[in-house]
C-alpha positions as CSV (number, residue, x, y, z in Angstrom):
1,M,100.0,-146.1,155.1
2,S,103.1,-145.0,157.0
3,T,106.6,-146.0,156.2
4,I,108.5,-148.5,158.5
5,L,112.2,-149.1,158.6
6,I,113.4,-152.3,160.4
7,K,117.0,-152.0,161.3
8,A,119.6,-154.8,161.8
9,A,117.2,-157.8,161.9
10,T,118.3,-161.4,161.4
11,V,116.3,-162.2,158.4
12,V,115.2,-165.8,157.8
13,N,114.0,-166.2,154.3
14,E,114.3,-168.7,151.4
15,G,116.7,-171.0,153.2
16,Q,119.2,-168.3,154.3
17,M,119.8,-166.1,157.4
18,S,121.4,-162.7,157.1
19,T,121.5,-159.4,158.9
20,Q,119.5,-156.9,156.9
21,D,117.5,-153.7,157.1
22,V,114.0,-153.7,155.6
23,L,112.1,-150.6,154.3
24,I,108.3,-150.8,154.1
25,A,106.1,-148.2,152.3
26,D,102.6,-148.2,150.9
27,G,102.0,-151.7,152.2
28,F,104.9,-153.4,150.4
29,I,108.6,-154.2,151.0
30,Q,110.4,-151.5,149.1
31,K,114.0,-152.3,149.9
32,I,116.1,-155.0,151.6
33,G,119.8,-154.4,152.3
34,P,122.5,-153.6,154.9
35,A,122.6,-150.2,156.5
36,L,119.7,-148.6,154.7
37,N,119.3,-144.9,155.2
38,A,115.8,-143.8,154.4
39,P,113.3,-141.5,156.2
40,A,110.5,-143.5,157.9
41,A,107.6,-142.7,160.2
42,T,108.4,-145.7,162.3
43,E,111.9,-147.2,162.9
44,I,112.3,-150.5,164.7
45,N,115.7,-151.4,166.2
46,A,115.7,-155.2,165.5
47,E,119.2,-155.9,166.6
48,G,119.2,-159.3,168.2
49,L,115.7,-160.1,166.9
50,V,114.7,-162.5,164.1
51,L,112.5,-161.4,161.2
52,L,110.3,-164.0,159.6
53,P,107.6,-163.9,157.0
54,G,104.3,-163.8,158.7
55,L,102.7,-167.2,159.1
56,I,100.0,-168.1,156.6
57,D,97.5,-170.5,158.3
58,D,95.6,-172.5,155.7
59,Q,93.1,-173.9,158.2
60,V,91.2,-172.0,160.8
61,H,87.6,-172.0,162.1
62,F,86.7,-168.5,163.3
63,R,83.0,-169.5,163.8
64,E,81.4,-166.5,162.1
65,P,78.5,-166.4,161.3
66,G,76.3,-168.3,163.6
67,L,78.7,-169.5,166.4
68,T,80.0,-166.1,167.6
69,Y,79.3,-166.9,171.3
70,K,82.6,-168.9,171.1
71,A,84.7,-167.1,168.5
72,D,84.4,-164.4,165.8
73,I,86.6,-162.8,163.1
74,W,87.3,-159.8,165.2
75,H,88.7,-161.7,168.2
76,E,90.4,-164.5,166.4
77,S,92.2,-162.3,163.8
78,R,93.7,-160.3,166.7
79,A,94.8,-163.5,168.4
80,A,96.4,-164.5,165.1
81,V,98.5,-161.3,164.6
82,A,99.5,-161.4,168.3
83,G,101.0,-164.8,167.5
84,G,102.7,-163.8,164.3
85,T,100.1,-165.2,161.9
86,T,99.4,-162.5,159.3
87,S,97.1,-164.4,156.9
88,Y,94.5,-167.1,157.3
89,M,92.1,-169.3,155.3
90,E,88.8,-169.9,157.1
91,M,86.6,-173.0,156.9
92,P,83.0,-173.2,155.7
93,N,81.4,-175.1,158.6
94,T,79.8,-172.0,160.1
95,V,76.1,-171.6,160.6
96,P,74.8,-171.5,158.0
97,N,77.4,-173.6,156.2
98,T,79.1,-171.7,153.4
99,L,77.5,-173.6,150.6
100,T,76.4,-170.7,148.3
101,Q,78.3,-167.9,146.6
102,Q,76.1,-165.4,148.5
103,L,77.0,-166.9,151.9
104,L,80.7,-166.9,150.8
105,Q,80.5,-163.2,149.9
106,D,78.8,-162.4,153.2
107,K,81.8,-163.8,155.1
108,Y,84.2,-161.7,153.0
109,A,82.1,-158.6,153.8
110,I,82.4,-159.3,157.6
111,A,86.2,-159.8,157.3
112,A,86.6,-156.5,155.3
113,Q,85.2,-154.7,158.3
114,Q,86.5,-156.8,161.2
115,S,89.8,-158.7,160.4
116,L,93.1,-157.4,161.5
117,A,94.9,-160.2,159.5
118,N,94.7,-160.9,155.8
119,Y,92.0,-163.4,155.0
120,S,90.4,-165.8,152.6
121,F,87.5,-168.2,152.9
122,Y,86.9,-171.7,151.5
123,M,83.9,-172.5,149.5
124,G,82.1,-175.5,151.1
125,A,81.1,-178.6,149.2
126,A,78.0,-180.7,150.0
127,N,76.3,-183.6,148.3
128,D,73.9,-181.2,146.6
129,N,75.7,-177.9,145.7
130,L,78.0,-178.8,142.8
131,D,76.7,-176.0,140.6
132,E,77.5,-173.4,143.3
133,V,81.0,-174.8,143.8
134,L,81.7,-174.6,140.1
135,R,80.9,-170.9,140.2
136,T,83.7,-170.1,142.6
137,N,86.3,-167.6,141.3
138,P,89.8,-169.2,141.5
139,R,91.5,-165.8,141.6
140,E,89.6,-164.6,144.7
141,V,89.0,-167.8,146.8
142,C,91.6,-170.1,148.4
143,G,89.9,-173.4,147.6
144,V,87.0,-175.8,147.9
145,K,86.6,-177.6,151.2
146,V,85.4,-181.2,151.1
147,F,84.7,-183.1,154.4
148,M,85.3,-186.8,153.6
149,G,84.3,-187.5,157.3
150,S,81.7,-186.2,159.7
151,S,81.1,-182.5,160.0
152,T,78.5,-180.1,161.0
153,G,75.3,-179.4,159.1
154,N,75.1,-180.6,155.5
155,M,78.8,-180.9,154.8
156,L,79.6,-184.6,154.8
157,V,80.3,-185.4,151.2
158,D,79.7,-189.2,150.8
159,D,77.8,-189.4,147.6
160,E,80.0,-191.2,145.0
161,Y,78.8,-189.2,142.0
162,T,79.3,-185.9,143.8
163,L,82.9,-186.8,144.9
164,E,83.8,-187.9,141.4
165,S,82.3,-184.7,140.0
166,L,84.1,-182.5,142.4
167,F,87.4,-184.2,141.8
168,T,86.9,-184.0,138.0
169,R,85.5,-180.5,137.7
170,S,86.7,-178.3,140.7
171,P,88.0,-175.0,139.3
172,M,90.7,-174.9,142.0
173,L,92.5,-176.7,144.8
174,I,90.4,-179.1,146.8
175,A,91.2,-179.3,150.5
176,T,89.9,-182.4,152.3
177,H,89.2,-183.5,155.8
178,C,89.8,-187.3,155.6
179,E,88.3,-189.7,158.2
180,D,86.2,-192.7,157.1
181,E,82.7,-192.3,158.7
182,V,81.8,-196.0,158.5
183,T,84.9,-197.0,160.4
184,I,84.4,-194.3,163.1
185,K,80.8,-195.4,163.6
186,Q,81.8,-199.0,164.0
187,N,84.5,-198.1,166.5
188,L,82.1,-195.9,168.5
189,A,79.6,-198.7,168.6
190,L,82.2,-201.1,169.9
191,Y,83.4,-198.8,172.6
192,K,79.8,-198.0,173.7
193,A,79.1,-201.7,174.0
194,L,82.2,-202.1,176.2
195,H,81.9,-199.0,178.3
196,G,78.4,-197.7,178.0
197,D,78.3,-193.9,178.7
198,D,81.7,-194.0,180.5
199,L,83.7,-193.0,177.4
200,T,86.8,-190.9,178.1
201,A,89.1,-188.7,176.0
202,D,91.9,-191.2,175.8
203,M,89.6,-193.4,173.7
204,H,89.3,-190.7,171.1
205,P,92.2,-191.8,169.0
206,L,90.9,-195.4,169.1
207,I,87.4,-194.4,168.0
208,R,88.6,-191.9,165.4
209,S,91.4,-194.3,164.6
210,A,94.5,-194.3,162.4
211,E,92.7,-196.8,160.1
212,A,89.8,-194.4,159.6
213,C,92.2,-191.7,158.6
214,Y,94.2,-193.9,156.2
215,I,91.1,-195.3,154.5
216,S,89.8,-191.9,153.7
217,S,93.1,-190.2,152.8
218,S,94.1,-193.1,150.5
219,R,90.7,-192.8,148.8
220,A,91.2,-189.0,148.3
221,V,94.7,-189.6,146.8
222,A,93.3,-192.3,144.5
223,L,90.6,-190.0,143.3
224,A,93.0,-187.1,142.7
225,K,95.4,-189.4,140.8
226,K,92.6,-190.7,138.7
227,H,91.3,-187.2,137.7
228,G,94.5,-185.1,138.0
229,T,92.9,-183.1,140.7
230,R,94.8,-180.4,142.7
231,L,94.4,-182.0,146.1
232,H,95.5,-180.8,149.5
233,I,94.9,-183.1,152.5
234,L,94.6,-181.3,155.8
235,H,95.8,-182.3,159.3
236,I,97.7,-185.5,158.7
237,S,97.8,-187.3,162.1
238,T,99.3,-190.7,161.4
239,A,102.6,-192.1,160.3
240,K,100.9,-194.4,157.9
241,E,99.2,-191.6,156.0
242,T,102.5,-190.0,155.3
243,E,103.4,-192.9,153.0
244,L,100.8,-191.6,150.6
245,F,102.8,-188.5,149.7
246,D,105.9,-187.9,147.6
247,S,109.1,-186.1,148.7
248,G,111.1,-186.1,145.5
249,I,108.9,-183.7,143.5
250,P,109.4,-180.0,143.5
251,L,106.5,-178.3,145.3
252,E,105.5,-176.3,142.3
253,Q,105.0,-179.5,140.3
254,K,103.0,-181.4,143.0
255,R,99.3,-182.1,142.3
256,I,98.8,-183.7,145.8
257,T,100.1,-181.9,148.9
258,A,99.6,-182.4,152.6
259,E,99.4,-180.4,155.8
260,A,100.4,-181.1,159.4
261,C,98.9,-179.2,162.4
262,V,100.7,-177.9,165.5
263,H,98.8,-180.1,167.9
264,H,99.7,-183.3,166.0
265,L,103.4,-182.2,166.1
266,W,103.3,-181.3,169.8
267,F,100.9,-183.6,171.7
268,S,100.6,-187.4,171.8
269,D,98.0,-189.8,173.4
270,A,100.0,-189.7,176.6
271,D,98.7,-186.1,177.1
272,Y,95.1,-187.1,177.4
273,A,95.7,-188.0,181.0
274,E,96.4,-184.3,181.8
275,K,94.6,-182.4,179.1
276,G,91.5,-184.6,178.5
277,N,88.9,-182.9,176.2
278,L,91.2,-179.9,175.8
279,I,93.1,-181.8,173.2
280,K,90.1,-183.5,171.6
281,W,90.4,-182.8,167.9
282,N,89.3,-184.4,164.7
283,P,91.4,-186.1,163.5
284,A,92.5,-187.2,167.0
285,V,95.9,-186.7,168.6
286,K,97.4,-190.1,168.3
287,T,100.5,-192.0,169.5
288,A,104.0,-190.7,170.0
289,A,105.1,-192.9,167.1
290,D,102.5,-191.2,164.9
291,R,103.8,-187.8,166.1
292,E,107.3,-188.7,165.2
293,G,106.2,-190.0,161.8
294,V,104.4,-186.7,161.0
295,R,107.5,-184.8,162.1
296,R,109.7,-186.8,159.8
297,A,107.4,-186.2,156.9
298,V,107.5,-182.5,157.5
299,L,111.3,-182.7,157.4
300,D,111.6,-184.8,154.3
301,G,109.0,-182.9,152.2
302,R,106.2,-185.4,152.2
303,I,104.2,-182.9,154.2
304,D,104.4,-179.5,152.8
305,V,102.6,-177.1,155.1
306,I,102.2,-176.5,158.9
307,A,98.9,-174.9,160.1
308,T,96.7,-174.9,163.2
309,D,93.1,-176.0,162.6
310,H,92.3,-173.3,165.2
311,A,88.8,-174.2,166.2
312,P,87.6,-172.6,169.5
313,H,84.8,-173.9,171.8
314,T,83.8,-172.5,175.2
315,I,85.4,-174.0,178.2
316,T,81.9,-175.0,179.4
317,E,81.5,-177.1,176.2
318,K,84.9,-178.7,176.5
319,S,84.2,-179.5,180.2
320,Q,81.3,-181.8,179.3
321,P,81.7,-185.6,179.4
322,Y,83.8,-186.9,176.5
323,A,80.9,-188.0,174.3
324,H,79.3,-184.6,174.5
325,A,82.4,-182.3,174.3
326,P,83.0,-180.9,170.8
327,S,86.3,-181.4,169.0
328,G,88.7,-178.5,168.4
329,G,90.5,-175.9,170.3
330,P,92.3,-172.5,170.0
331,L,95.8,-172.6,168.6
332,V,96.5,-169.6,166.3
333,Q,97.9,-167.3,169.0
334,H,100.5,-169.7,170.2
335,A,101.4,-171.7,167.0
336,L,104.6,-169.9,166.2
337,Q,105.8,-170.0,169.8
338,A,105.1,-173.8,170.0
339,L,107.1,-174.2,166.7
340,L,109.9,-172.1,168.1
341,D,110.1,-174.4,171.1
342,M,110.5,-177.2,168.6
343,Y,113.3,-175.2,167.1
344,H,115.0,-174.8,170.5
345,S,114.7,-178.6,171.0
346,G,116.3,-179.3,167.7
347,T,113.2,-180.7,165.9
348,F,113.1,-178.1,163.2
349,T,115.5,-175.3,162.0
350,L,114.2,-171.8,161.6
351,E,114.6,-172.1,157.9
352,E,112.5,-175.2,157.9
353,L,109.8,-173.5,159.9
354,V,109.7,-170.5,157.6
355,Q,109.4,-172.8,154.6
356,K,106.5,-174.8,156.0
357,T,104.5,-171.9,157.6
358,A,104.9,-169.3,154.9
359,H,106.8,-170.1,151.7
360,N,105.2,-173.4,151.0
361,T,101.7,-172.2,151.9
362,A,102.1,-169.4,149.4
363,V,103.3,-171.7,146.7
364,C,100.7,-174.4,147.4
365,F,97.8,-171.9,147.1
366,Q,99.5,-169.7,144.5
367,I,99.0,-166.6,146.7
368,D,99.8,-163.3,145.1
369,R,103.0,-161.7,146.5
370,R,102.9,-163.0,150.0
371,G,104.8,-165.6,152.0
372,F,108.3,-164.4,151.3
373,I,110.5,-161.4,152.3
374,R,111.1,-160.0,148.9
375,E,111.2,-156.5,147.4
376,G,107.8,-155.8,145.8
377,Y,105.9,-158.3,148.0
378,W,103.3,-157.3,150.6
379,A,104.9,-156.6,154.0
380,D,103.6,-159.4,156.1
381,L,106.3,-159.8,158.8
382,V,106.9,-160.9,162.3
383,L,109.8,-160.0,164.6
384,V,110.6,-162.5,167.4
385,D,112.9,-162.6,170.4
386,L,114.1,-166.2,170.5
387,N,115.3,-165.9,174.1
388,K,112.5,-164.0,175.8
389,P,110.2,-166.4,177.7
390,Y,106.4,-166.1,177.6
391,T,104.0,-167.8,179.9
392,V,100.4,-168.4,178.6
393,S,97.8,-167.3,181.1
394,K,94.1,-166.3,181.0
395,H,95.3,-162.7,181.2
396,N,97.0,-162.8,177.8
397,I,94.8,-165.1,175.8
398,L,93.1,-163.2,173.0
399,S,90.8,-165.8,171.5
400,K,87.2,-165.1,172.5
401,C,86.9,-168.5,174.2
402,G,89.5,-167.4,176.8
403,W,91.4,-170.7,177.2
404,S,94.3,-172.5,175.6
405,P,95.7,-176.1,175.8
406,F,99.0,-174.3,176.4
407,E,97.8,-172.5,179.5
408,G,100.5,-172.5,182.1
409,H,103.2,-173.4,179.7
410,T,106.2,-171.1,179.4
411,F,107.4,-170.8,175.8
412,K,111.1,-170.0,175.2
413,S,110.4,-167.3,172.6
414,S,108.1,-164.2,172.3
415,V,106.5,-162.4,169.4
416,L,107.4,-158.7,169.6
417,Y,106.1,-157.1,166.4
418,T,103.7,-158.1,163.7
419,I,103.2,-156.2,160.4
420,V,100.2,-157.0,158.2
421,S,100.1,-155.6,154.7
422,G,102.5,-152.8,155.7
423,N,100.7,-151.8,158.9
424,L,102.3,-152.3,162.3
425,V,99.4,-154.0,164.1
426,Y,101.1,-155.6,167.1
427,A,104.0,-154.2,169.2
428,S,105.5,-155.3,172.5
429,G,102.3,-157.0,173.7
430,Q,99.9,-154.4,172.5
431,L,97.4,-154.5,169.6
432,L,97.7,-151.2,167.7
433,E,94.5,-151.5,165.5
434,K,96.2,-149.7,162.6
435,G,94.7,-150.5,159.3
436,S,93.0,-153.8,158.5
437,G,93.9,-157.1,156.7
438,Q,93.5,-157.4,153.0
439,R,91.7,-160.1,151.0
440,L,94.2,-162.6,149.7
441,L,94.4,-163.0,145.9
442,F,95.6,-166.0,144.0
443,N,97.7,-166.3,140.8
444,R,95.4,-168.8,139.0
């Protein structure tokens, strides 16, 4: 690995901003300080630029294996680093579902060859694979994923004994998708009775309702409190759900944490008129009041982490009638820029964004030496120009699906450089293909 010296960057880290030089060698941050003089193979003049820890996205769907016609680890990891995301944790609802230790290791083998970003993969839970889940190595795997709502394949966990066993015996963090399946089915039947086949995207948050989310999330919280489980609830989408979480406990002491996603912080149900199925996600984008409630919970510490739930589908799939169009969309390339627009609008400070996208994710998952700009830590870094506009178009979208819900939008800020595990992998709009991402390890 070559050495890199970043000069005169405005470093945002651990609640502070300061002008610093950063020396990188052998994959790690060797020295941080003013006016460093050290020989380096690459020197970056970062005067006027902001240096952030690379984003750690704790929820992506890169679709490999089995669904690679719409996404794969090679394409999506490159979209990630182009957007300043240096590490990701990928979900198990691939084809086949990641429900055995062998299938889990198969995904790690693909990433070792294909991923430009650092990576980890969740072990999937089902009603009938408890023994496989319990074999998972907490040091080498980010967590166990439990779908407490509909999913693909065999991954809906609705058996009471299995849920109790998972929450009692999981060797590591459990991450849950919380939507109550009974409520959703009842709502869908009602809307079909009223509208027949003429369902539209604006009905999505009414079918996959706030009530469905709260019923499931409150159940997960109750189970975790009963058993002392380390629980992490993904993609909180309603103001009411935020009442389930505490803000007065230091993060290191929390047993129950929560995540918000970029699309729930950005869009509201008013956007279905323009975007339609392009913003059809599960859980659904809901009201402006819900969006504001989730933003407040991010700010006051009830929600700990911001991620993407990056989940590409082809534009052909998304162009089908609402009832047939799959849920999910690409977000990982533009997540940081969307959050920086929220910084420009006064929603979040830079320090708050760094805390929620890097520091807290590293703490929540106990990631080994990542998520902070510290001497001795892996060099996972992103340099941004806060005042360089960037317009999303088909020509600069790197996700394999080739579209974005932000297409046509001009962000106020641009990602200029991304460094992954000490390698400069993205510079001024170009992927450099130097080195590869590393497998994340966890201090458990």
